[in-house]
C-alpha positions as CSV (number, residue, x, y, z in Angstrom):
1,M,-6.5,29.5,-5.7
2,K,-4.3,26.5,-5.9
3,L,-4.6,23.4,-3.6
4,K,-1.3,22.5,-2.1
5,I,-0.7,18.9,-2.5
6,G,2.1,17.0,-0.3
7,V,3.0,14.1,-2.1
8,I,4.7,11.5,0.3
9,F,7.0,8.6,-1.1
10,G,10.1,6.7,-0.1
11,G,10.3,5.0,3.5
12,E,12.0,2.2,4.7
13,T,10.9,-0.4,2.6
14,V,11.9,-2.9,-0.1
15,E,9.7,-1.3,-2.4
16,H,11.6,2.2,-1.8
17,E,12.5,2.8,-5.4
18,V,9.3,1.8,-7.1
19,S,7.6,4.5,-4.7
20,I,10.0,7.1,-6.1
21,I,9.0,6.2,-9.6
22,S,5.3,5.9,-8.9
23,A,5.3,9.6,-7.1
24,L,7.3,11.2,-9.7
25,Q,5.1,9.9,-12.4
26,A,1.9,11.1,-10.6
27,I,3.6,14.4,-9.9
28,E,4.3,15.0,-13.6
29,N,1.0,14.2,-14.7
30,M,-0.9,16.5,-11.9
31,N,-2.6,19.5,-13.1
32,K,-0.3,22.5,-12.4
33,S,-3.1,25.0,-12.8
34,K,-5.1,23.2,-10.2
35,Y,-2.4,22.2,-7.6
36,D,1.0,23.6,-6.1
37,I,2.8,20.2,-5.5
38,I,5.2,19.7,-2.4
39,P,7.5,16.7,-2.7
40,I,7.9,14.8,0.6
41,Y,10.5,12.3,0.4
42,I,11.0,9.7,3.2
43,S,14.6,8.5,3.2
44,K,15.3,4.8,4.1
45,D,16.5,6.1,7.7
46,K,12.9,7.6,8.1
47,T,14.1,11.0,7.9
48,W,11.6,13.3,6.1
49,Y,12.8,15.9,3.4
50,T,11.3,18.3,1.1
51,G,12.9,20.7,-1.6
52,H,12.5,21.7,-5.1
53,M,15.4,19.1,-5.8
54,L,13.4,16.1,-5.0
55,F,11.4,16.5,-8.2
56,D,14.6,15.4,-10.2
57,I,14.6,11.5,-10.2
58,D,18.6,11.7,-10.6
59,V,18.7,13.1,-7.1
60,Y,17.9,9.8,-5.5
61,K,20.6,7.7,-7.5
62,D,23.1,8.8,-4.8
63,F,21.1,10.8,-2.1
64,N,23.5,10.4,0.7
65,D,25.6,12.9,-1.1
66,L,23.0,15.0,-2.1
67,K,20.6,15.3,1.0
68,R,22.6,18.3,2.4
69,Y,20.7,20.5,-0.2
70,A,17.0,19.3,0.9
71,T,15.2,20.3,3.9
72,K,14.5,18.2,6.9
73,C,10.8,18.5,7.6
74,T,7.9,17.3,9.9
75,L,4.3,17.7,9.5
76,V,2.3,19.4,12.2
77,N,-1.4,20.6,13.1
78,K,-1.6,24.3,13.8
79,N,-5.1,25.2,15.0
80,G,-6.7,23.1,12.4
81,S,-4.4,24.2,9.5
82,F,-1.5,21.6,8.5
83,Y,1.9,23.0,7.9
84,L,5.4,21.6,6.9
85,Q,7.9,22.7,9.3
86,R,11.7,22.8,8.9
87,T,13.2,20.5,11.7
88,T,16.9,22.0,11.5
89,G,17.9,24.8,13.7
90,I,17.0,26.0,17.1
91,F,13.5,27.2,16.2
92,R,10.9,25.3,13.8
93,K,10.0,27.2,10.9
94,D,7.0,26.8,8.7
95,I,8.2,25.8,5.4
96,T,4.5,25.8,3.5
97,E,1.1,25.2,4.3
98,L,-0.5,21.7,3.0
99,D,-4.4,21.2,1.8
100,V,-4.0,17.4,1.1
101,A,-1.5,14.9,1.9
102,F,-1.2,12.2,-1.0
103,P,0.9,9.3,0.0
104,I,2.5,7.3,-2.9
105,V,4.3,4.7,-0.8
106,H,4.4,0.7,-1.2
107,G,5.3,-2.0,1.2
108,N,5.9,-2.5,4.8
109,N,6.4,0.2,7.1
110,V,4.6,2.9,5.1
111,E,1.6,1.4,2.9
112,D,0.7,-0.9,5.4
113,G,-1.4,1.6,7.6
114,T,1.7,3.2,9.2
115,I,1.6,6.2,6.9
116,H,-2.2,6.7,7.1
117,G,-2.1,6.2,10.9
118,Y,0.2,9.0,11.2
119,L,-1.6,11.5,9.0
120,K,-4.7,10.5,10.7
121,T,-3.4,11.8,14.3
122,I,-2.4,15.2,12.6
123,G,-6.1,15.2,10.9
124,I,-5.0,16.5,7.4
125,P,-7.2,15.1,4.6
126,T,-5.3,11.8,3.1
127,V,-5.7,10.3,-0.2
128,G,-6.2,6.3,0.1
129,S,-7.7,3.7,2.2
130,G,-7.0,4.8,5.7
131,V,-5.5,2.8,8.5
132,L,-7.8,-0.4,8.3
133,G,-8.0,-0.8,4.6
134,S,-4.1,-0.3,4.2
135,A,-3.3,-2.8,7.0
136,L,-5.8,-5.4,5.9
137,G,-4.5,-4.8,2.3
138,Q,-1.0,-5.5,3.2
139,D,-1.2,-8.8,5.2
140,K,-1.9,-11.6,2.8
141,V,-2.7,-14.0,5.6
142,V,-5.4,-11.6,7.5
143,M,-6.8,-10.6,4.0
144,K,-7.5,-14.3,3.1
145,Q,-9.1,-14.9,6.4
146,V,-11.3,-11.9,5.6
147,F,-12.3,-13.2,2.0
148,Q,-13.0,-16.6,3.4
149,A,-15.7,-15.0,5.7
150,M,-16.9,-13.1,2.9
151,H,-17.1,-16.2,0.7
152,I,-14.8,-14.5,-1.6
153,P,-12.8,-17.3,-3.4
154,T,-9.2,-17.7,-2.6
155,V,-6.8,-20.9,-3.5
156,D,-5.9,-23.2,-0.6
157,Y,-2.9,-22.0,1.7
158,V,-0.9,-22.5,4.8
159,W,0.8,-19.8,6.8
160,F,3.2,-19.5,9.8
161,F,5.8,-17.8,11.6
162,D,9.5,-17.6,11.2
163,N,9.9,-19.0,14.7
164,E,7.6,-21.9,14.2
165,Y,9.5,-22.9,11.1
166,L,12.8,-23.0,12.8
167,E,11.2,-25.1,15.7
168,S,8.9,-27.4,13.5
169,A,9.9,-27.5,9.9
170,D,9.1,-30.9,9.4
171,D,5.7,-30.6,10.6
172,I,5.0,-27.3,8.1
173,N,6.6,-29.2,5.4
174,K,3.8,-31.9,5.9
175,E,1.2,-29.5,5.8
176,V,2.4,-28.0,2.6
177,N,2.5,-31.5,0.9
178,K,-1.1,-31.6,1.7
179,L,-1.6,-28.7,-0.7
180,G,0.3,-30.6,-3.5
181,Y,2.9,-29.0,-5.7
182,P,3.5,-26.7,-7.1
183,V,3.1,-23.8,-4.7
184,V,4.2,-20.5,-4.5
185,V,6.0,-19.0,-1.3
186,K,5.4,-15.7,-0.1
187,P,6.6,-13.0,2.5
188,A,3.1,-12.5,3.9
189,T,3.0,-8.5,4.1
190,L,5.5,-7.3,0.9
191,G,4.5,-6.7,-2.3
192,S,5.9,-6.1,-5.9
193,S,6.7,-9.7,-5.9
194,V,9.7,-9.1,-3.6
195,G,10.8,-12.8,-2.0
196,I,8.3,-14.7,-3.9
197,T,9.3,-18.0,-5.4
198,Y,7.5,-20.8,-7.5
199,V,8.3,-24.1,-6.0
200,K,7.9,-27.0,-8.0
201,N,8.8,-29.9,-5.6
202,E,9.7,-30.5,-1.8
203,R,13.3,-30.2,-2.5
204,E,12.9,-26.5,-3.3
205,L,10.7,-25.7,-0.7
206,A,13.1,-25.3,2.1
207,K,15.2,-22.6,0.3
208,A,12.1,-20.7,-0.7
209,I,11.0,-20.4,2.8
210,E,14.5,-19.2,3.8
211,D,14.3,-16.8,1.3
212,A,10.9,-15.4,2.5
213,I,12.0,-15.4,6.3
214,T,14.7,-12.8,5.4
215,Y,12.1,-10.3,4.4
216,D,9.2,-11.1,6.7
217,E,8.4,-12.9,9.9
218,K,5.2,-14.5,8.5
219,V,5.0,-16.6,5.4
220,I,2.3,-17.8,3.4
221,V,2.6,-20.9,1.0
222,E,-0.2,-20.8,-1.7
223,K,-1.0,-23.9,-4.3
224,A,-0.4,-22.9,-7.6
225,V,-3.4,-22.5,-9.9
226,P,-3.0,-24.7,-13.0
227,N,-3.4,-23.3,-16.6
228,L,-3.0,-19.9,-15.2
229,V,-3.9,-16.5,-16.8
230,E,-3.0,-13.6,-14.4
231,V,-5.3,-10.5,-14.7
232,N,-5.9,-7.4,-12.6
233,C,-8.6,-4.8,-12.6
234,S,-8.5,-1.4,-10.7
235,V,-11.3,0.0,-8.7
236,L,-11.6,3.6,-7.9
237,G,-14.3,5.0,-5.1
238,N,-15.0,5.0,-1.6
239,Y,-17.6,3.0,0.5
240,T,-20.4,5.0,-1.2
241,Y,-19.6,3.9,-5.0
242,Q,-17.1,2.1,-6.9
243,Q,-16.3,2.2,-10.6
244,T,-13.8,-0.7,-12.3
245,S,-11.3,0.2,-14.9
246,A,-10.1,-1.8,-17.9
247,I,-8.9,-5.4,-17.2
248,E,-5.4,-6.4,-18.2
249,E,-3.8,-9.6,-18.6
250,V,-0.2,-9.3,-17.5
251,L,2.3,-11.6,-19.2
252,P,5.2,-13.2,-16.9
253,S,8.2,-14.1,-18.3
254,K,8.2,-17.4,-16.3
255,D,5.9,-19.4,-13.7
256,L,5.0,-16.0,-12.0
257,L,5.1,-12.4,-12.5
258,S,8.4,-11.3,-10.9
259,Y,9.7,-7.9,-9.7
260,Q,11.8,-7.9,-13.0
261,D,8.4,-8.0,-15.1
262,K,6.7,-5.7,-13.2
263,Y,9.3,-2.8,-13.0
264,I,12.0,-3.4,-15.3
265,G,10.5,-5.3,-18.3
266,G,12.3,-5.4,-21.4
267,N,13.5,-1.8,-20.7
268,K,17.0,-2.0,-19.8
269,T,18.4,1.1,-21.1
270,K,15.8,4.2,-20.5
271,G,14.9,3.0,-16.7
272,S,11.7,1.9,-15.2
273,K,8.3,3.1,-15.9
274,G,7.0,1.4,-12.8
275,M,4.2,-0.9,-13.3
276,A,3.9,0.7,-16.9
277,S,7.0,-1.1,-17.6
278,A,5.2,-4.6,-17.3
279,S,4.3,-6.7,-20.5
280,R,0.4,-6.8,-20.7
281,I,-2.6,-7.1,-22.9
282,I,-5.5,-4.8,-22.7
283,P,-8.3,-5.9,-22.7
284,A,-7.5,-9.1,-21.1
285,R,-8.4,-12.1,-23.2
286,I,-11.1,-13.7,-21.3
287,D,-14.8,-14.3,-21.9
288,Q,-17.7,-12.0,-21.0
289,N,-18.9,-14.1,-17.9
290,T,-15.3,-14.2,-16.7
291,E,-15.0,-10.6,-17.1
292,D,-18.3,-9.8,-15.2
293,K,-17.0,-12.1,-12.5
294,V,-13.7,-10.4,-12.1
295,R,-15.4,-7.3,-12.0
296,E,-18.0,-8.5,-9.3
297,I,-15.1,-10.0,-7.0
298,A,-13.0,-6.9,-7.3
299,V,-15.9,-4.5,-5.9
300,N,-16.6,-7.2,-3.5
301,V,-13.0,-7.0,-2.2
302,F,-13.0,-3.2,-2.1
303,R,-15.8,-3.2,0.0
304,A,-14.8,-6.1,2.2
305,L,-11.5,-4.6,3.0
306,N,-12.8,-1.0,3.4
307,L,-10.7,0.4,0.7
308,S,-10.8,4.0,-0.8
309,G,-9.0,5.8,-3.7
310,V,-7.6,3.7,-6.4
311,C,-6.7,0.2,-6.1
312,R,-5.4,-2.7,-8.0
313,I,-7.0,-6.0,-7.5
314,D,-4.9,-9.0,-8.7
315,F,-6.7,-12.0,-10.2
316,L,-5.5,-15.9,-10.8
317,I,-7.7,-17.6,-13.3
318,N,-7.7,-21.4,-14.4
319,K,-8.3,-20.9,-18.3
320,Q,-9.4,-24.3,-18.5
321,T,-12.0,-24.5,-15.5
322,K,-12.8,-20.7,-15.6
323,E,-12.2,-20.4,-11.7
324,V,-11.4,-17.2,-10.6
325,F,-9.5,-16.6,-7.5
326,I,-8.5,-13.3,-5.8
327,N,-5.0,-13.2,-5.4
328,E,-4.3,-9.9,-3.6
329,P,-5.2,-6.2,-3.4
330,N,-2.8,-3.4,-3.8
331,T,-4.1,-0.4,-1.8
332,I,-1.4,2.1,-3.3
333,P,-0.8,0.3,-6.8
334,G,2.5,0.6,-8.7
335,S,2.0,3.8,-11.1
336,L,-1.5,4.1,-9.4
337,S,-2.7,1.8,-12.2
338,F,-3.2,4.9,-14.3
339,Y,-2.7,2.8,-17.4
340,L,-5.9,0.4,-16.6
341,W,-7.8,4.1,-16.8
342,E,-6.8,5.3,-19.8
343,P,-8.5,2.8,-22.1
344,T,-11.5,3.9,-20.4
345,G,-11.4,7.4,-21.4
346,K,-9.8,8.8,-18.0
347,P,-6.6,10.2,-18.5
348,Y,-4.0,10.1,-15.6
349,S,-4.3,13.9,-14.7
350,E,-8.4,13.2,-14.2
351,L,-7.6,10.2,-12.2
352,L,-5.4,12.0,-10.1
353,D,-8.3,14.9,-9.7
354,D,-10.6,12.1,-8.9
355,L,-8.4,10.9,-5.9
356,I,-7.8,14.3,-4.6
357,S,-11.8,15.3,-4.7
358,L,-12.4,11.7,-3.0
359,A,-9.6,12.5,-0.1
360,I,-11.4,15.8,0.4
361,K,-14.8,14.5,0.3
362,D,-14.0,11.9,2.8
363,Y,-12.3,14.4,5.2
364,K,-15.7,16.6,5.1
365,N,-17.8,13.3,6.0
366,R,-15.5,12.4,8.6
367,C,-15.9,15.9,10.1
368,K,-19.4,15.3,10.6
369,K,-19.0,12.5,12.7
370,H,-18.4,12.6,16.8
371,Y,-15.3,11.5,17.8
372,S,-15.0,13.2,21.2
373,F,-17.4,14.8,23.6
374,D,-17.1,18.3,24.8
375,T,-17.7,17.3,28.4
376,N,-14.6,16.2,30.3
377,I,-15.3,13.4,33.0
378,L,-12.1,14.3,34.7
379,S,-12.9,18.0,35.6
380,G,-14.8,17.0,38.7
381,Y,-12.5,14.1,39.4
382,V,-10.7,13.5,42.8
383,M,-8.0,10.7,43.2
384,G,-8.5,8.8,46.4
385,A,-6.0,7.2,48.4
386,K,-6.3,3.9,46.7
387,G,-5.5,5.4,43.6
388,L,-2.1,6.7,44.8
389,K,-1.1,3.1,46.3
390,G,0.9,2.5,43.0
391,I,2.9,5.7,42.8
392,K,6.0,4.7,44.3
393,G,7.3,7.1,47.2
394,S,4.2,9.4,46.8
395,K,3.4,9.3,50.3
396,G,0.2,10.7,49.4
397,K,1.4,13.8,47.3
398,L,2.1,14.2,43.8
399,K,5.3,16.0,43.3
């Protein structure tokens, strides 16, 4: 009997289109003899849709004109089983049962723990890092604070909220100047290099910060690593075991890896292939000691942030001093980092099998834990007069 996998993608995020590409790539590579795949698309206005038409990437080029052909839906728990239900009409009608939810979402409002929190309240087995790991992996400030506590090497940085910059720009500029230029200005909770600027001097700083503020209320400014080499390593597993992938060296076109580098690359006629479009060298051109250090830090990051499933850990290396710094994790990486596992002998379909198996295993482990008690302490509780004083107009009675 096939497992029914609900692949969830889209959402209100600047990485909306990247999510669609990643999800349809994964769907194309899922083993159809093992799984019935149900696409679940979250539009930019947060409405959930399903329907066979959502397998076709051309649909999303002008979805507003075509959405009337898709089915609005929601996900519910019915006596321990999980169903997609139609939300149009007077009565909610079951569309299909689901066995596993597979979120392939990127960025704020989805990848940051939001979608995992929603799915956890429903109780369905879910692929990925869960609420805590997803939230930590999205916030570049909080994750660095965790890294520092765990003695994981990070670059020097300052951070601030948008209102603090508007009120005290001069003070913040002084803190940035202490880092020394060049610096990299980033929205703290975005991914895919959106809103990121490489700043060479103080004259360029204000514009870069103003750009970042248009995307996020929190901004981080990092000291740029000289003699930079960027490498990425994927980690697969959960809290009980971790394995690492091949290591890639990513080739930016300018001072840093941009959205264009990651998702468009040199392919302007055939369309994006997600992170698979980026220019890269596999394996990365680093020595064995540096490679060992990258793998060790990748596993430490995975464990420190309580991650699960497949993640991509991004690194900054000073090729002259051989210093290795953690840049950030991607808890649901573009294209699910399949291109880092294929060189190890793990094809994309097998990686997807592993992720679904991990989700089921984690679900079974959670089911063994106690999250509530059979007893109800309210069953014999009688509210006294003092407990009614705050109820306006009750006069001792509940209506």
